[in-house]
C-alpha positions in Angstrom: 52.4 -77.4 -170.1 49.5 -79.9 -170.4 47.1 -77.1 -171.3 49.6 -75.9 -174.0 50.0 -79.4 -175.4 46.2 -79.8 -175.4 45.9 -76.6 -177.3 48.5 -77.6 -179.8 46.9 -81.0 -180.4 43.5 -79.4 -180.8 45.0 -76.9 -183.3 46.6 -79.7 -185.3 43.4 -81.7 -185.4 41.5 -78.6 -186.4 44.0 -77.7 -189.2 43.7 -81.3 -190.4 39.9 -81.0 -190.5 40.2 -77.8 -192.4 42.7 -79.3 -194.9 40.3 -82.2 -195.4 37.4 -79.8 -195.9 39.4 -77.8 -198.5 40.2 -81.1 -200.2 36.5 -82.0 -200.3 35.7 -78.6 -201.6 38.0 -79.0 -204.5 36.4 -82.3 -205.6 33.8 -81.6 -208.3 32.7 -85.2 -208.9 33.8 -88.8 -208.3 33.3 -91.1 -211.3 33.5 -94.7 -210.1 36.8 -94.3 -208.3 38.2 -91.4 -210.4 38.2 -87.9 -208.9 37.5 -84.8 -211.0 38.9 -81.7 -209.3 37.1 -78.4 -209.3 40.2 -76.8 -210.7 40.0 -79.2 -213.7 36.4 -78.1 -214.4 37.4 -74.4 -214.1 40.3 -74.9 -216.5 38.0 -76.6 -219.0 35.4 -73.8 -218.6 37.9 -70.9 -218.5 37.3 -69.5 -222.0 33.5 -69.5 -221.6 33.8 -68.2 -218.0 35.9 -65.3 -219.3 33.2 -64.5 -221.9 30.5 -64.6 -219.2 32.5 -62.4 -216.9 33.0 -59.7 -219.6 29.6 -60.0 -221.3 27.1 -60.4 -218.4 27.0 -57.4 -216.1 24.1 -58.2 -213.7 25.5 -60.2 -210.8 22.6 -62.7 -210.4 22.6 -63.5 -214.1 26.4 -63.8 -214.2 26.3 -66.3 -211.3 23.6 -68.3 -213.1 25.6 -68.3 -216.3 28.8 -69.3 -214.5 26.9 -72.2 -212.8 25.5 -73.3 -216.2 29.0 -73.2 -217.8 30.6 -75.1 -214.9 27.9 -77.8 -215.0 28.3 -78.2 -218.8 32.1 -78.5 -218.5 31.7 -81.0 -215.6 29.3 -83.1 -217.7 31.8 -83.2 -220.5 34.6 -84.2 -218.2 32.4 -87.0 -216.7 31.7 -88.3 -220.2 35.4 -88.2 -221.0 36.3 -90.1 -217.8 33.8 -92.8 -218.6 35.1 -93.1 -222.2 38.7 -93.3 -220.9 37.7 -96.2 -218.7 36.3 -98.0 -221.7 39.4 -97.3 -223.7 41.6 -98.9 -221.1 39.2 -101.9 -220.7 39.2 -102.5 -224.5 42.9 -101.8 -225.0 42.3 -98.9 -227.4 44.9 -96.5 -225.9 46.9 -94.5 -228.5 50.5 -95.7 -228.8 53.6 -93.5 -228.8 54.2 -94.3 -232.5 50.6 -93.3 -233.4 50.9 -90.1 -231.4 54.2 -89.1 -233.1 52.7 -89.9 -236.5 49.7 -87.6 -235.7 52.0 -84.8 -234.4 54.0 -85.0 -237.7 50.8 -84.7 -239.6 49.8 -81.6 -237.6 53.2 -80.0 -238.4 52.8 -80.9 -242.1 49.3 -79.4 -242.3 50.5 -76.2 -240.7 53.7 -76.0 -242.7 55.8 -76.1 -239.6 59.5 -76.9 -240.0 61.0 -76.6 -236.5 60.0 -77.3 -232.9 60.2 -73.6 -231.8 57.8 -72.6 -234.5 55.4 -75.4 -233.4 55.7 -74.4 -229.7 54.9 -70.8 -230.6 51.8 -71.9 -232.5 50.6 -74.1 -229.6 51.3 -71.3 -227.1 49.0 -69.0 -229.1 46.2 -71.6 -228.6 47.0 -71.9 -224.9 48.9 -75.2 -225.0 52.4 -76.3 -224.0 53.9 -79.0 -226.1 53.3 -81.6 -223.4 49.7 -80.5 -222.8 48.9 -80.7 -226.5 50.4 -84.2 -226.8 48.2 -85.3 -223.9 45.2 -83.7 -225.5 45.8 -85.2 -228.9 46.5 -88.7 -227.4 43.2 -88.6 -225.5 41.3 -87.4 -228.6 42.8 -90.1 -230.8 41.9 -92.8 -228.2 38.3 -91.5 -228.0 38.1 -91.6 -231.8 39.1 -95.3 -231.7 36.3 -96.0 -229.2 33.8 -94.0 -231.3 34.7 -96.0 -234.4 34.2 -99.2 -232.5 31.0 -98.5 -230.6 29.3 -95.7 -232.5 30.3 -95.5 -236.2 28.7 -98.8 -237.2 25.3 -97.3 -236.2 25.7 -94.2 -238.4 23.9 -94.6 -241.7 23.2 -91.9 -244.3 20.7 -92.7 -247.0 20.1 -91.1 -250.3 16.8 -89.7 -248.9 18.7 -88.2 -246.0 21.0 -86.5 -248.5 18.2 -85.1 -250.7 16.4 -83.8 -247.6 19.6 -82.1 -246.4 20.1 -80.6 -249.9 16.6 -79.1 -249.9 17.3 -77.5 -246.5 20.7 -76.4 -247.7 19.2 -74.8 -250.9 16.7 -72.8 -248.8 19.4 -71.5 -246.5 21.8 -70.6 -249.4 19.3 -69.2 -251.8 19.4 -65.4 -251.6 22.1 -65.5 -249.0 25.4 -63.7 -249.3 29.1 -64.2 -248.6 31.2 -61.5 -247.2 34.7 -60.3 -247.6 35.9 -59.1 -244.2 39.0 -57.9 -242.4 39.6 -57.9 -238.7 41.9 -56.6 -236.0 42.5 -59.0 -233.1 43.4 -58.1 -229.6 44.5 -61.4 -228.1 43.2 -62.6 -224.6 45.0 -65.4 -222.8 42.7 -68.3 -221.9 43.8 -67.8 -218.3 43.3 -64.0 -218.3 41.7 -62.4 -215.3 38.4 -60.4 -215.7 40.5 -57.2 -215.4 42.8 -58.3 -218.2 39.8 -59.2 -220.4 38.2 -55.8 -219.8 41.5 -54.1 -220.5 41.7 -55.9 -223.9 38.1 -54.9 -224.6 38.9 -51.3 -224.1 41.9 -51.5 -226.3 39.8 -53.1 -229.0 37.2 -50.4 -228.6 39.8 -47.7 -229.1 41.0 -49.4 -232.3 37.3 -49.6 -233.5 37.0 -45.9 -233.0 40.2 -45.2 -234.8 39.2 -47.4 -237.7 36.0 -45.4 -238.2 37.9 -42.1 -238.6 37.7 -40.6 -242.1 40.6 -41.5 -244.2 41.9 -44.4 -242.0 43.0 -47.4 -244.0 41.7 -50.4 -242.1 44.2 -52.8 -243.7 47.1 -50.6 -242.7 45.7 -50.3 -239.1 45.4 -54.1 -238.9 49.0 -54.5 -240.1 50.2 -52.2 -237.4 47.9 -53.1 -234.5 46.4 -56.6 -235.0 47.8 -59.4 -232.8 46.4 -62.2 -235.1 48.2 -64.3 -237.7 46.4 -62.4 -240.5 48.0 -59.1 -239.5 50.6 -59.0 -242.2 47.8 -59.4 -244.8 46.0 -56.4 -243.2 43.6 -58.7 -241.3 42.2 -60.0 -244.6 39.9 -63.1 -244.1 38.8 -63.2 -247.8 35.3 -64.2 -248.7 33.4 -66.6 -246.5 29.9 -68.0 -246.1 27.8 -68.7 -243.0 29.0 -71.7 -241.0 32.7 -71.1 -241.5 33.6 -68.7 -238.7 32.8 -69.1 -235.0 29.1 -68.1 -234.3 29.8 -64.8 -232.4 32.1 -63.6 -235.2 29.8 -64.8 -238.0 26.7 -63.1 -236.5 28.4 -59.7 -236.5 30.1 -60.1 -239.9 26.8 -60.9 -241.7 25.0 -58.1 -239.9 27.4 -55.4 -241.0 27.0 -53.3 -244.2 29.7 -52.8 -246.7 32.4 -50.5 -245.3 31.0 -50.7 -241.7 33.2 -51.3 -238.7 31.9 -53.4 -235.8 32.1 -53.0 -232.0 34.6 -55.4 -230.4 33.4 -59.0 -230.7 34.6 -61.7 -228.2 35.7 -65.2 -229.2 38.0 -67.7 -227.6 40.9 -65.9 -229.3 40.3 -62.5 -227.9 38.5 -59.3 -229.0 37.9 -58.7 -232.8 37.1 -55.5 -234.6 35.6 -56.4 -238.0 35.1 -54.5 -241.2 33.1 -55.8 -244.1 34.7 -54.9 -247.4 32.2 -56.4 -249.8 29.0 -58.6 -249.9 28.0 -60.7 -252.8 25.2 -63.2 -253.6 25.8 -66.9 -253.4 24.7 -69.2 -256.2 23.4 -72.6 -254.9 25.6 -75.4 -256.2 24.2 -78.5 -257.8 23.4 -81.5 -255.6 26.2 -83.6 -256.9 28.7 -80.8 -256.3 27.9 -80.7 -252.5 26.7 -84.3 -252.0 30.0 -85.4 -250.4 30.1 -82.3 -248.1 26.5 -82.9 -247.0 27.2 -86.6 -246.3 30.1 -85.6 -244.1 27.9 -83.1 -242.2 25.1 -85.6 -241.7 27.6 -88.3 -240.6 29.1 -85.9 -238.1 25.6 -84.8 -236.7 24.5 -88.4 -236.4 27.8 -89.5 -234.8 27.5 -86.7 -232.2 24.0 -87.8 -231.4 25.0 -91.5 -231.0 28.0 -90.5 -228.9 25.7 -88.6 -226.6 23.5 -91.7 -226.3 26.5 -93.9 -225.7 27.8 -91.7 -222.9 24.4 -91.7 -221.3 24.4 -95.5 -221.4 27.8 -95.4 -219.7 26.5 -92.9 -217.1 23.6 -95.2 -216.2 26.0 -98.1 -215.6 28.5 -96.0 -213.5 28.7 -94.7 -210.0 28.8 -90.9 -210.2 28.8 -88.6 -207.2 28.5 -84.9 -208.2 29.7 -82.5 -205.5 29.1 -79.1 -207.0 
């Protein structure tokens, strides 16, 4: 009996040690006294990890890319934790009234009239209503902190604007805008590599069908696309560079008129593109784009100063990275 009891105690102690080890394994970092779980990092990195899993075939490179993506996501989460601590310390947390006003504004901008419609829209972006409220509340609070700590440093001079216009003119001169349509095969943000690959194969089949003589791409998009533009035949209208996500834009501007692309991956899923028309872009006058250029410069400078501010917070904090 004593031997049996001893064995049971040893087993219990061992299982406790294993449980503690598993708990430690799941800790990605400790920021001051706040823990960032590995699962939290993986959730944040999920769309990019899915892209890596589907796009990078060589195991060593895939492992390196996954490590890079996880590190980048962890760095972002560390920065957010540090900013959240400052928000609490300075009393800048978003109130319920502010949040509800922002939610009403989001509904208005998207022409949403009822809760079920809103929840369907959020679900398409990978959010539940509660998760989106939490995301929006944190974003709004961080914006308050940025406005207090960073915005006063951001200055845009007339010289800055003229230099930006010169650069803008060089980029726009001789460039084109394209009129494109697309067919979307949606991929859930939490999709497994097998589900991502199955969606890619489905998109590949659609691309092959779209290239067949006599096939009307618009009608095919109406019938098969899973995106919000399906009822318009996947029509995206004319757009210039800098409007679409980079992977989508790169392919769209590389296609010739009438050409259909191979499947292109974005955070929304796999896209099959067709360029209907290309046309030259006239460079608008300085005064016409001055406000837009100022907005871009302010955003760029704000992002730069936010990075500096977060680095200052990191230097003052106790951070223990465990992955």
